[in-house]
ZAGUTOR-408528 format. One line per 8 residues: number of its first residue (from 1); their letters; for each residue x, y, z of C-alpha. Coordinates in Angstrom, 3 decimals, m for minus. Each point is the difference from the previous one (the first is absolute). Example, Ala and Ser with C-alpha at 12.3 -4.5 7.8 and 13.67 -1.06 7.14 Angstrom:
residues 2
1) AS) 12.300/m4.500/7.800 ~ 1.370/3.440/m0.660
end
This chain:
residues 500
1) XXXXXXXX) 36.457/321.919/m92.561 ~ m0.403/m3.165/m2.060 ~ m2.457/m2.678/0.633 ~ 2.646/m2.393/1.171 ~ 1.425/2.708/2.586 ~ m3.461/0.270/1.323 ~ m0.451/m3.588/0.214 ~ 3.325/m0.195/1.972
9) XXXXXXXX) m1.270/2.611/2.275 ~ m3.301/m1.648/0.594 ~ 1.919/m3.126/0.829 ~ 1.489/1.927/3.118 ~ m1.906/0.874/3.140 ~ 1.249/3.459/m0.253 ~ m2.425/0.664/m3.027 ~ m2.891/m0.684/2.289
17) XXXXXXXX) 0.953/3.008/2.102 ~ m3.088/2.168/m0.032 ~ 1.740/2.913/1.221 ~ 2.822/0.037/m2.648 ~ m1.317/3.460/m1.421 ~ 0.644/1.666/3.360 ~ 3.347/m1.633/0.272 ~ 1.140/0.762/m3.412
25) XXXXXXXX) m1.074/3.686/0.415 ~ 2.079/0.285/3.088 ~ 2.970/m1.644/m1.602 ~ m0.225/2.427/m2.952 ~ m0.067/2.995/2.387 ~ 3.266/m1.323/1.531 ~ 1.832/m0.548/m3.201 ~ m1.000/3.478/m1.275
33) XXXXXXXX) 1.406/1.657/2.958 ~ 3.233/m2.265/m0.259 ~ 0.529/1.156/m3.562 ~ m0.517/3.660/0.918 ~ 2.514/m0.493/2.765 ~ 2.532/m1.725/m2.110 ~ m0.082/2.696/m2.647 ~ 0.886/2.588/2.605
41) XXXXXXXX) 2.902/m1.943/1.426 ~ 3.696/0.016/m1.313 ~ 0.669/m2.253/m2.934 ~ 3.715/m0.473/0.424 ~ 2.745/0.486/2.471 ~ 0.836/3.611/m1.709 ~ m3.622/1.240/0.837 ~ 0.208/m1.718/3.467
49) XXXXXXXX) 3.314/1.902/0.552 ~ m1.632/3.394/m0.949 ~ m2.867/m0.900/2.414 ~ 2.237/m0.740/2.746 ~ 1.866/3.425/m0.301 ~ m3.031/1.889/m0.649 ~ m2.099/m1.268/2.859 ~ 3.070/0.010/2.316
57) XXXXXXXX) 0.760/3.709/m0.729 ~ m3.351/0.880/0.105 ~ m0.514/m1.473/3.464 ~ 3.242/1.653/1.111 ~ m1.205/3.197/m1.207 ~ m3.379/m0.173/1.767 ~ 1.902/m1.083/2.928 ~ 2.420/3.157/m0.043
65) XXXXXXXX) m3.025/2.174/m0.408 ~ m1.621/m1.632/2.935 ~ 3.093/0.782/2.163 ~ 0.012/3.452/m0.887 ~ m3.666/0.773/0.068 ~ m0.727/m1.925/3.225 ~ 1.824/2.540/2.344 ~ m1.389/2.943/m1.936
73) XXXXXXXX) m3.673/m1.476/0.332 ~ 0.466/m0.651/3.493 ~ 1.382/3.742/0.690 ~ m2.928/1.324/m1.727 ~ m2.459/m1.824/2.083 ~ 1.641/m0.022/3.393 ~ 2.651/2.537/m0.157 ~ 3.512/m1.014/1.295
81) XXXXXXXX) m1.706/m2.867/1.993 ~ m1.047/m1.635/m3.243 ~ 3.464/m0.009/m1.409 ~ 0.846/m3.445/1.648 ~ m3.217/m1.488/m0.759 ~ m0.022/1.069/m3.672 ~ 3.602/m1.381/m0.349 ~ m0.831/m3.231/1.396
89) XXXXXXXX) m3.075/m0.192/m2.241 ~ 2.016/1.076/m2.901 ~ 2.596/m2.627/0.576 ~ m2.750/m2.700/0.263 ~ m1.483/0.906/m3.250 ~ 3.415/0.575/m1.729 ~ 1.016/m3.546/1.025 ~ m3.434/m1.467/m1.068
97) XXXXXXXX) m0.015/1.667/m3.396 ~ 3.656/m0.950/m0.728 ~ m0.465/m3.697/0.914 ~ m3.234/m0.067/m1.895 ~ 1.638/1.455/m3.113 ~ 3.041/m2.312/0.312 ~ m2.412/m3.105/0.370 ~ m2.095/1.126/m2.949
105) XXXXXXXX) 3.026/0.384/m2.122 ~ 1.474/m3.264/1.152 ~ m3.155/m1.844/m0.919 ~ 0.182/1.667/m3.626 ~ 3.624/m1.118/m0.277 ~ m0.770/m3.543/1.106 ~ m2.958/m0.261/m2.462 ~ 2.211/1.415/m2.841
113) XXXXXXXX) 2.795/m2.425/0.780 ~ m2.447/m2.852/0.111 ~ m1.569/0.935/m3.478 ~ 3.537/0.208/m1.492 ~ 0.997/m3.445/1.513 ~ m3.435/m1.399/m1.296 ~ 0.543/1.334/m3.561 ~ 3.343/m1.786/m0.257
121) XXXXXXXX) m1.681/m3.189/1.574 ~ m2.857/m0.028/m2.492 ~ 2.255/0.633/m2.989 ~ 2.063/m3.332/0.910 ~ m3.232/m1.816/0.830 ~ 0.288/m3.569/m1.256 ~ m2.203/m0.481/m3.014 ~ m1.570/m3.197/1.641
129) XXXXXXXX) m1.602/2.168/2.835 ~ m1.569/2.517/m2.254 ~ m3.796/m0.362/0.331 ~ m1.667/m0.018/m3.551 ~ m3.531/m0.635/m1.460 ~ 1.026/m3.561/m1.332 ~ 0.699/m0.862/3.791 ~ m3.731/0.179/0.667
137) XXXXXXXX) m1.290/m3.179/1.544 ~ m2.534/m2.116/m1.620 ~ m3.295/m0.377/1.813 ~ 0.243/m1.523/3.352 ~ 3.655/m0.400/m0.355 ~ 1.268/2.331/2.870 ~ m2.792/m1.327/2.342 ~ 1.167/m3.480/m0.540
145) XXXXXXXX) 3.553/0.892/0.563 ~ m0.834/1.815/3.143 ~ m1.964/m2.800/1.358 ~ 2.796/m2.569/m0.702 ~ 2.506/2.278/1.808 ~ m2.111/0.893/3.056 ~ m3.308/m2.083/0.603 ~ 1.807/m2.415/2.217
153) XXXXXXXX) 1.531/2.712/2.435 ~ m3.271/2.183/m0.140 ~ m2.166/m2.936/0.734 ~ 2.007/m1.012/3.027 ~ 0.301/3.753/1.271 ~ m3.711/0.630/m0.551 ~ m0.736/m3.138/2.145 ~ 2.324/1.112/2.584
161) XXXXXXXX) m1.287/3.488/0.000 ~ m3.540/m1.140/0.139 ~ 0.748/m2.151/3.042 ~ 1.694/2.909/1.774 ~ m2.609/2.502/m0.984 ~ m2.865/m2.088/1.142 ~ 1.759/m0.904/3.105 ~ m2.129/1.498/3.142
169) XXXXXXXX) m2.701/1.218/m2.445 ~ m3.269/m1.163/1.464 ~ m2.762/m1.492/m2.188 ~ m2.245/2.762/m1.483 ~ m3.259/0.762/1.630 ~ m1.399/m0.129/m3.463 ~ 1.211/m1.111/m3.421 ~ m1.749/2.672/m2.259
177) XXXXXXXX) 2.905/1.769/m1.368 ~ 1.797/m3.274/m0.790 ~ m3.328/m1.169/m1.780 ~ m0.048/3.028/m1.916 ~ 3.248/m0.853/m1.521 ~ m0.808/m3.640/m0.201 ~ 2.989/m0.993/2.190 ~ 0.684/m1.751/3.473
185) XXXXXXXX) 0.871/1.856/3.213 ~ 3.530/m1.618/m0.084 ~ 0.770/1.482/m3.523 ~ 3.473/1.471/m0.608 ~ 0.568/3.518/m1.024 ~ 0.597/m1.112/m3.513 ~ m3.214/m2.000/m0.096 ~ m1.756/3.067/1.392
193) XXXXXXXX) 1.358/2.228/m2.740 ~ m0.574/m2.484/m2.880 ~ m3.678/m0.486/1.255 ~ m0.418/3.784/m0.001 ~ 1.530/0.500/m3.479 ~ m2.554/m2.448/m1.493 ~ m3.091/1.112/1.742 ~ 0.601/3.611/m0.453
201) XXXXXXXX) 0.905/m0.240/m3.579 ~ m3.362/m1.977/m0.472 ~ m2.029/2.799/1.559 ~ 1.914/3.037/m0.986 ~ m2.312/3.032/m0.731 ~ 1.694/0.541/m3.451 ~ m1.377/m3.467/m1.128 ~ m3.425/0.672/1.556
209) XXXXXXXX) m0.646/3.785/m0.580 ~ m3.762/m0.190/0.596 ~ m0.246/m2.807/2.399 ~ m0.201/1.256/3.732 ~ 0.043/m3.485/1.524 ~ 3.432/m0.716/m1.747 ~ 1.283/3.470/1.367 ~ m1.248/m0.925/3.314
217) XXXXXXXX) 1.710/m3.447/0.087 ~ 3.236/1.633/m1.272 ~ m0.148/2.389/3.043 ~ m0.635/m3.112/2.189 ~ 3.066/m1.827/m1.496 ~ 2.183/3.058/0.345 ~ m1.016/0.540/3.700 ~ 0.838/m3.856/0.795
225) XXXXXXXX) 3.334/0.397/m1.710 ~ 0.723/3.215/2.096 ~ m0.247/m1.862/3.045 ~ 1.222/m3.578/m0.792 ~ 3.258/1.480/m1.624 ~ 1.060/1.835/3.083 ~ 1.220/m2.158/2.642 ~ m1.057/2.365/2.789
233) XXXXXXXX) m3.495/0.483/m1.367 ~ m0.457/m3.799/m0.836 ~ 1.012/m0.657/3.760 ~ m2.699/2.574/0.948 ~ m2.718/m1.450/m2.254 ~ 0.532/m3.459/1.702 ~ m0.677/1.602/3.436 ~ m2.755/2.377/m1.059
241) XXXXXXXX) m1.520/m1.121/m3.100 ~ m1.613/2.618/m2.385 ~ 0.775/2.836/2.596 ~ 3.405/0.152/m1.609 ~ m1.516/0.322/m3.575 ~ 0.813/3.305/m1.800 ~ m2.606/2.262/m1.753 ~ 2.362/1.372/m2.623
249) XXXXXXXX) m1.387/m0.649/m3.740 ~ 3.554/0.925/m1.360 ~ 2.590/m2.463/1.189 ~ 2.325/1.698/2.464 ~ 3.607/0.441/m0.908 ~ 1.350/m2.514/2.662 ~ m1.900/m2.832/m1.791 ~ 1.008/1.282/m3.503
257) XXXXXXXX) 3.592/m0.112/1.294 ~ m0.134/m3.701/0.224 ~ m0.877/m0.129/m3.648 ~ 2.783/2.394/m0.938 ~ 2.659/m2.492/0.479 ~ m1.630/m3.314/0.019 ~ 1.559/m0.952/m3.335 ~ 3.742/0.814/1.334
265) XXXXXXXX) m0.223/m1.945/3.327 ~ 2.907/m2.107/m1.594 ~ 1.981/3.024/m0.038 ~ m1.203/2.132/2.961 ~ m1.767/m2.581/2.330 ~ m3.186/0.779/1.791 ~ 0.182/3.825/m0.287 ~ m3.531/0.559/1.168
273) XXXXXXXX) 0.490/m1.801/3.365 ~ 3.311/1.784/0.335 ~ m1.730/3.373/m0.368 ~ m2.760/m0.937/2.562 ~ 2.705/m1.210/2.563 ~ 2.092/3.355/m0.581 ~ m2.842/2.210/1.286 ~ m0.871/0.311/3.618
281) XXXXXXXX) m2.592/m2.200/1.199 ~ m3.358/1.934/0.463 ~ m2.652/m1.116/2.533 ~ m3.353/m0.896/m1.442 ~ m3.069/1.958/0.839 ~ m1.149/m2.636/2.551 ~ 3.481/0.018/1.502 ~ m0.047/3.812/0.216
289) XXXXXXXX) m3.451/0.003/1.595 ~ 1.194/m2.833/2.523 ~ 3.158/1.967/0.727 ~ m1.882/3.281/0.622 ~ m2.418/m1.668/2.467 ~ 2.870/m1.833/1.848 ~ 1.980/3.419/0.082 ~ m3.189/1.663/1.441
297) XXXXXXXX) m0.541/m2.759/2.475 ~ 3.666/m0.168/1.077 ~ 0.823/3.747/0.047 ~ m0.026/0.093/3.628 ~ 2.341/m2.841/0.541 ~ 2.252/0.887/m3.169 ~ m0.283/m3.660/m1.052 ~ m1.467/m1.401/m3.102
305) XXXXXXXX) 0.643/m2.023/m3.130 ~ 1.713/2.946/m1.764 ~ 2.827/0.307/2.613 ~ 3.314/1.194/m1.207 ~ 1.459/m3.415/0.720 ~ m2.545/m1.657/m2.256 ~ 0.366/2.427/m2.910 ~ 3.812/m0.613/0.067
313) XXXXXXXX) m0.510/m3.828/0.081 ~ m2.444/0.516/m2.923 ~ 2.296/1.933/m2.031 ~ 2.918/m2.428/0.715 ~ m2.142/m2.956/m1.177 ~ m0.927/2.175/m3.166 ~ 3.694/0.596/m0.711 ~ 0.885/m3.800/0.606
321) XXXXXXXX) m2.883/m0.883/m2.501 ~ 1.490/2.323/m2.571 ~ 3.593/m1.361/0.400 ~ m1.207/m3.550/m0.210 ~ m2.026/0.588/m3.124 ~ 2.878/2.082/m1.607 ~ 2.653/m2.858/0.790 ~ m2.413/m2.732/m1.748
329) XXXXXXXX) m0.679/2.325/m2.833 ~ 3.793/0.625/m0.666 ~ 0.732/m3.875/0.221 ~ m2.956/m0.866/m2.133 ~ 1.043/2.529/m2.794 ~ 3.716/m1.079/0.261 ~ m1.204/m3.637/m0.546 ~ m1.987/1.243/m3.075
337) XXXXXXXX) 2.990/1.863/m1.322 ~ 2.238/m2.752/0.288 ~ m2.496/m2.281/m1.781 ~ m0.054/2.613/m2.875 ~ 3.671/0.010/m0.309 ~ 0.234/m3.811/m0.358 ~ m0.018/m0.120/m3.790 ~ 2.929/2.686/m0.024
345) XXXXXXXX) 1.866/m1.856/2.610 ~ m0.418/m3.264/m2.165 ~ 1.207/1.479/m2.929 ~ m3.101/0.639/m1.834 ~ 0.389/3.479/m0.571 ~ m2.330/0.247/m2.930 ~ m2.985/m1.327/1.891 ~ 0.777/2.344/2.990
353) XXXXXXXX) 0.048/3.197/m2.330 ~ m2.825/m1.059/m1.963 ~ m2.268/m0.302/3.193 ~ 1.219/3.399/0.921 ~ m1.055/1.428/m3.286 ~ m3.325/m1.688/0.243 ~ m0.575/1.647/3.374 ~ 0.639/3.488/m1.483
361) XXXXXXXX) m2.573/m0.542/m2.575 ~ m2.572/m1.580/2.481 ~ 0.419/2.852/2.543 ~ 0.354/2.909/m2.175 ~ m3.816/0.263/m0.342 ~ m0.674/m0.704/3.433 ~ m0.740/2.829/2.489 ~ 3.209/0.997/1.613
369) XXXXXXXX) 1.631/m3.027/m1.700 ~ 2.822/2.076/m1.574 ~ 0.600/1.886/3.262 ~ 0.371/m3.330/1.969 ~ 2.446/m1.594/m2.500 ~ 1.997/3.307/m0.262 ~ 0.101/0.429/3.767 ~ 1.212/m3.822/0.221
377) XXXXXXXX) 2.438/0.356/m2.676 ~ 1.605/3.057/1.659 ~ 0.541/m1.853/3.307 ~ 1.256/m3.301/m1.702 ~ 2.432/2.000/m2.268 ~ 1.415/2.161/2.854 ~ 0.362/m2.619/2.753 ~ 1.368/m2.640/m2.418
385) XXXXXXXX) 2.613/2.486/m1.553 ~ 1.120/1.100/3.416 ~ 0.543/m3.553/0.878 ~ 2.090/m0.732/m2.974 ~ 2.002/3.203/0.272 ~ 1.308/m0.530/3.474 ~ 3.704/1.197/m0.747 ~ 2.287/2.354/1.651
393) XXXXXXXX) 1.820/2.963/m1.565 ~ m0.349/3.639/m0.730 ~ m2.017/m0.300/m3.081 ~ m2.388/m2.391/1.753 ~ m0.429/2.356/2.921 ~ m1.021/2.723/m2.265 ~ m2.437/m2.190/m1.743 ~ m1.459/m1.370/3.429
401) XXXXXXXX) m0.370/3.564/0.987 ~ m1.982/0.861/m3.007 ~ m2.214/m2.999/0.321 ~ m0.845/0.702/3.769 ~ m0.801/3.580/m1.147 ~ m2.178/m1.228/m2.799 ~ m1.861/m2.515/2.583 ~ m0.601/3.169/2.314
409) XXXXXXXX) m1.398/2.136/m2.805 ~ m2.096/m2.850/m0.943 ~ m1.211/m0.389/3.314 ~ m0.746/3.772/0.626 ~ m1.943/0.020/m3.263 ~ m2.363/m2.772/0.987 ~ m0.484/1.647/3.396 ~ m0.691/3.385/m1.539
417) XXXXXXXX) m2.442/m1.515/m2.477 ~ m1.921/m1.985/2.680 ~ m0.269/3.099/2.065 ~ m1.077/2.176/m3.054 ~ m2.759/m2.564/m0.683 ~ m1.161/m0.154/3.385 ~ m0.548/3.937/0.080 ~ m1.682/m0.154/m3.272
425) XXXXXXXX) m2.481/m2.547/1.453 ~ m0.655/2.019/3.238 ~ m0.387/3.390/m1.947 ~ m2.706/m1.503/m2.384 ~ m2.954/1.162/2.157 ~ m2.660/1.616/m2.112 ~ m1.427/m1.316/m3.319 ~ 1.273/1.606/m3.117
433) XXXXXXXX) m2.391/1.921/m2.442 ~ m2.854/m2.092/m1.241 ~ 1.326/m3.062/1.872 ~ m2.496/m2.428/1.412 ~ 0.415/m1.626/3.303 ~ 0.676/m3.433/m1.783 ~ 2.657/1.757/m2.214 ~ 1.675/1.469/3.135
441) XXXXXXXX) 0.152/m3.325/1.735 ~ 1.396/m1.611/m3.069 ~ 2.613/2.837/m0.298 ~ 0.933/m0.318/3.720 ~ 0.240/m3.706/m0.329 ~ 2.477/0.261/m2.947 ~ 1.983/2.486/1.958 ~ 0.144/m2.371/2.835
449) XXXXXXXX) 0.917/m2.707/m2.040 ~ 2.982/2.061/m1.387 ~ 1.087/0.714/3.750 ~ m0.220/m3.684/0.766 ~ 2.412/m0.882/m2.825 ~ 2.454/2.736/0.821 ~ 0.142/m1.008/3.623 ~ 0.147/m3.699/m0.791
457) XXXXXXXX) 3.227/0.735/m2.279 ~ 1.672/0.715/3.291 ~ m1.140/m3.345/1.632 ~ 0.772/m1.982/m3.295 ~ 3.568/1.296/m0.411 ~ 0.840/m0.595/3.770 ~ m1.416/m3.740/m0.167 ~ 1.784/m0.624/m3.410
465) XXXXXXXX) 3.408/1.099/1.450 ~ m0.549/m2.749/2.675 ~ m0.895/m2.470/m2.346 ~ 2.888/0.432/m2.289 ~ 2.353/0.070/2.965 ~ m1.522/m3.364/1.183 ~ 0.480/m1.356/m3.578 ~ 3.594/1.190/m0.262
473) XXXXXXXX) 0.890/m0.990/3.542 ~ 3.149/m2.072/m0.057 ~ 0.281/m2.998/2.173 ~ 0.752/m3.747/m0.314 ~ m3.307/m0.745/m1.966 ~ 0.580/3.152/m2.180 ~ 3.826/0.481/m0.809 ~ 1.206/2.951/m1.546
481) XXXXXXXX) 0.369/m1.225/m3.628 ~ m3.714/m1.021/0.095 ~ m1.061/3.479/1.672 ~ 2.018/1.844/m2.767 ~ m1.746/m1.959/m2.746 ~ m3.456/0.820/1.805 ~ 0.912/3.622/m0.030 ~ 0.897/m0.123/m3.583
489) XXXXXXXX) m3.464/m1.240/m0.699 ~ m1.658/2.703/2.008 ~ 1.812/2.463/m1.857 ~ m1.409/m1.458/m3.307 ~ m3.333/m0.059/1.511 ~ 0.337/3.665/0.965 ~ 0.962/0.901/m3.547 ~ m3.109/m1.723/m1.439
497) XXXX) m2.361/1.424/2.553 ~ 1.152/3.706/m0.471 ~ m1.334/m0.360/m3.536 ~ m3.626/m0.397/1.371
end
């Protein structure tokens, strides 16, 4: 990396991320796994067709074998009485095997068809959209462009978000954690993150290998950030003070999560809060003790604070909070995307394309930067193309069917990868040979961060689909000709992002 590129990175808050190495390691694992998977998939529609027939016939053969062997096995185990049960079991296995084989083959065919379409599409790619080395931005250029586009909207959103997030939050019983980071108790999430970046970078053990005081300070800063970056823990800290503090020396994955996507909030929004809100609310240790006491005291009457009605009410309130947050998130991201499209809509295509290329260069070297851009590009391109291709006729119906098939295969692939990642984390119990406790903790954290990304893809794609729908929604303020031009701009953006 050249000195000018390094200065550009140092100019950005992301350069101060003290856990960059962990995040980069997790991203590298995800990319290596993706490359291996891509190599095993069909490269064109011909290979996809062979996969369709091969897997379908294989599934059918297994199904037929199950139909035959089921009654035979039933007879062997229970005589004549076992024939019916064996036949039913064989039928169930036969149907499942046939369906699985057809589904697997269908997925391969969809992927092969998509790769063939992509090859034609890339061969006809407008030369203006090809990202070359000479498109690399100058020092600070990308950040200046980004600030011009989004600063006004982000400042307003952060102010509104701060007001809503602090609403009902009592004054903290002490300000120690805020003092550790050098901020005020009413600091916004962005201010908390920025303060942590700077303090953790200052005291990072890599900079002070022989200074136990610096290491202790780094741990103190990390513990403060773990709590103040998590809305639930922050509220608990305001009520309980240092009783809410964590003892971990290695930052827990939930806190690292907020750092994973902090540089992409203009594309994906507040993903950290989205993840926290998407998980069931867990009672604090104090609440558990109080509930246990109340349950014990009220066992004779059946009453208590954890009655079924109150649990249902609590769950309903949690769902309402998630819905409210997600609605605001989609609206905010739609506003940002509309702002990004303004140069394109004004006819300044050169500036629009230039900024997109600059973003590719800026995000390529960031943890999960490529993955975020490719995911956003996929959604932008698919949704915008469908908006522009709303035609009727047999050929369009076939194309629409293939598109739907490709989307289903894509969704299945993402769900399977997230599930496999979760299994990998859960199965990682014992330390490997010659592996220290710290090394195992690091390996587990990296694996968890990978699962965080894989599960986040599902949320990102779902959210961005709603964002694009909002941007392309046709009404009196956004007539169809304008919406069509926006869709064309999104397709351009997707083609550039896919080169990340």
